[in-house]
VOPAGU-2260 file (C-alpha; in pm, 1 decimal, decimal comma):
REM VOPAGU-2260
SITE   aa  ch    i         X         Y         Z
SITE  UNK   A    0       0,0       0,0       0,0
SITE  UNK   A    1     136,9     337,5     -97,7
SITE  UNK   A    2     122,7     631,4     144,3
SITE  UNK   A    3     206,7     978,9      10,1
SITE  UNK   A    4     316,5    1252,3     249,1
SITE  UNK   A    5     220,1    1589,8     106,4
SITE  UNK   A    6     290,7    1948,9     204,3
SITE  UNK   A    7      38,5    2205,4      93,3
SITE  UNK   A    8    -242,3    2425,9     212,0
SITE  UNK   A    9    -575,5    2343,5     369,2
SITE  UNK   A   10    -873,6    2573,0     324,0
SITE  UNK   A   11   -1054,8    2638,9     652,0
SITE  UNK   A   12   -1428,2    2685,4     699,6
SITE  UNK   A   13   -1368,0    3060,7     679,1
SITE  UNK   A   14   -1198,9    3001,9     339,4
SITE  UNK   A   15    -856,2    3100,5     472,8
SITE  UNK   A   16    -568,5    2877,7     371,6
SITE  UNK   A   17    -312,7    2749,5     617,9
SITE  UNK   A   18       0,5    2538,8     556,5
SITE  UNK   A   19     -17,9    2174,4     657,6
SITE  UNK   A   20     143,8    1836,9     598,8
SITE  UNK   A   21     -77,1    1531,4     554,2
SITE  UNK   A   22     -70,9    1166,7     449,9
SITE  UNK   A   23    -279,8    1026,8     164,9
SITE  UNK   A   24    -354,7     662,5     241,7
SITE  UNK   A   25    -600,6     406,5     105,0
SITE  UNK   A   26    -784,0     451,0     438,6
SITE  UNK   A   27    -822,4     828,8     406,2
SITE  UNK   A   28    -634,0    1157,2     417,2
SITE  UNK   A   29    -488,3    1220,1     763,5
SITE  UNK   A   30    -311,2    1509,3     931,9
SITE  UNK   A   31    -225,8    1588,3    1291,4
SITE  UNK   A   32    -495,0    1784,6    1468,4
SITE  UNK   A   33    -394,0    2126,5    1594,0
SITE  UNK   A   34    -565,6    2071,5    1928,3
SITE  UNK   A   35    -487,5    1824,8    2208,7
SITE  UNK   A   36    -452,6    1527,6    2208,5
SITE  UNK   A   37    -285,3    1594,2    1868,7
SITE  UNK   A   38    -411,7    1273,6    1713,8
SITE  UNK   A   39    -480,4    1215,0    1346,4
SITE  UNK   A   40    -781,4    1383,0    1193,3
SITE  UNK   A   41    -943,7    1307,1     861,2
SITE  UNK   A   42    -920,4    1583,2     602,6
SITE  UNK   A   43   -1171,9    1656,2     332,0
SITE  UNK   A   44   -1002,1    1622,5      -5,7
SITE  UNK   A   45   -1192,2    1919,5    -150,2
SITE  UNK   A   46   -1029,9    2151,3     109,5
SITE  UNK   A   47    -673,4    2055,8      10,3
SITE  UNK   A   48    -451,4    2262,8    -213,0
SITE  UNK   A   49    -150,4    2046,4    -289,7
SITE  UNK   A   50     193,8    2196,9    -300,8
SITE  UNK   A   51     415,3    1890,5    -346,6
SITE  UNK   A   52     467,0    1531,3    -243,0
SITE  UNK   A   53     749,4    1513,5      10,1
SITE  UNK   A   54     793,9    1138,1     -10,2
SITE  UNK   A   55     604,6     811,9     -52,4
SITE  UNK   A   56     624,2     492,9     149,6
SITE  UNK   A   57     528,3     138,7      63,9
SITE  UNK   A   58     350,1       0,4     371,1
SITE  UNK   A   59     227,3    -321,9     214,7
SITE  UNK   A   60      50,9    -561,8     446,1
SITE  UNK   A   61     -46,3    -315,5     719,7
SITE  UNK   A   62    -399,8    -277,8     845,4
SITE  UNK   A   63    -558,9      61,7     911,1
SITE  UNK   A   64    -455,5      79,3    1278,7
SITE  UNK   A   65     -91,7      -0,2    1200,1
SITE  UNK   A   66     -88,9     251,3     916,3
SITE  UNK   A   67    -236,2     518,1    1147,5
SITE  UNK   A   68      34,2     449,2    1407,1
SITE  UNK   A   69     316,8     485,6    1155,6
SITE  UNK   A   70     166,7     797,7     996,4
SITE  UNK   A   71     107,3     957,2    1339,7
SITE  UNK   A   72     465,5     886,2    1449,6
SITE  UNK   A   73     611,6    1025,2    1126,8
SITE  UNK   A   74     404,8    1344,0    1144,7
SITE  UNK   A   75     464,1    1394,3    1518,5
SITE  UNK   A   76     836,7    1326,6    1489,5
SITE  UNK   A   77     889,3    1591,7    1218,7
SITE  UNK   A   78    1085,3    1336,1    1014,4
SITE  UNK   A   79     960,8    1493,9     692,5
SITE  UNK   A   80    1142,9    1818,0     780,7
SITE  UNK   A   81    1486,0    1652,8     809,0
SITE  UNK   A   82    1741,8    1708,6     531,4
SITE  UNK   A   83    1771,4    1437,1     269,1
SITE  UNK   A   84    1418,3    1301,7     316,6
SITE  UNK   A   85    1238,5    1451,1      18,3
SITE  UNK   A   86    1165,1    1173,2    -229,4
SITE  UNK   A   87    1330,2     908,8     -11,8
SITE  UNK   A   88    1064,6     719,0     182,1
SITE  UNK   A   89    1321,9     467,7     303,7
SITE  UNK   A   90    1503,5     749,8     486,6
SITE  UNK   A   91    1185,8     830,7     681,9
SITE  UNK   A   92    1135,1     467,8     781,0
SITE  UNK   A   93    1501,7     436,1     876,7
SITE  UNK   A   94    1476,2     738,3    1110,1
SITE  UNK   A   95    1153,6     605,8    1262,4
SITE  UNK   A   96    1300,4     259,9    1324,5
SITE  UNK   A   97    1624,4     410,0    1456,1
SITE  UNK   A   98    1432,4     622,6    1706,8
SITE  UNK   A   99    1226,5     319,9    1815,1
SITE  UNK   A  100    1547,8     124,7    1875,5
SITE  UNK   A  101    1688,4     407,9    2088,6
SITE  UNK   A  102    1368,0     424,3    2294,0
SITE  UNK   A  103    1374,9      48,3    2350,3
SITE  UNK   A  104    1742,8      62,3    2447,9
SITE  UNK   A  105    1678,5     337,5    2705,4
SITE  UNK   A  106    1378,6     151,0    2847,8
SITE  UNK   A  107    1587,5    -168,0    2871,5
SITE  UNK   A  108    1870,0      18,0    3045,2
SITE  UNK   A  109    1624,2     176,5    3289,6
SITE  UNK   A  110    1474,3    -164,2    3372,0
SITE  UNK   A  111    1820,3    -314,6    3427,0
SITE  UNK   A  112    1916,9     -30,3    3659,0
SITE  UNK   A  113    1595,7     -77,4    3860,0
SITE  UNK   A  114    1667,5    -449,2    3895,1
SITE  UNK   A  115    2026,3    -386,8    4014,0
């Protein structure tokens, strides 16, 4: 399944346009909400004014919940803003996996220190 991460403008209900980054997935178009708890919100395609595709990922075999988790983590982690990412979906996944490994390592170290 292909997921496109796009930077562009979203037209508000008052017809003003504001910059936003979103993900186009087979399950819908999602962006981070601007209000707590900053989860994914569905966007209406007719309100989008596309600027450019930042990168695309192949997330074959994932269900909707798994896709939402990956998209949320990518958008929350600002991975799409890092240098060298544009057009290189593998770079985004590498950064996401690398961060997950670091989090797991720190949690493992913390658990070992508690047990000592």
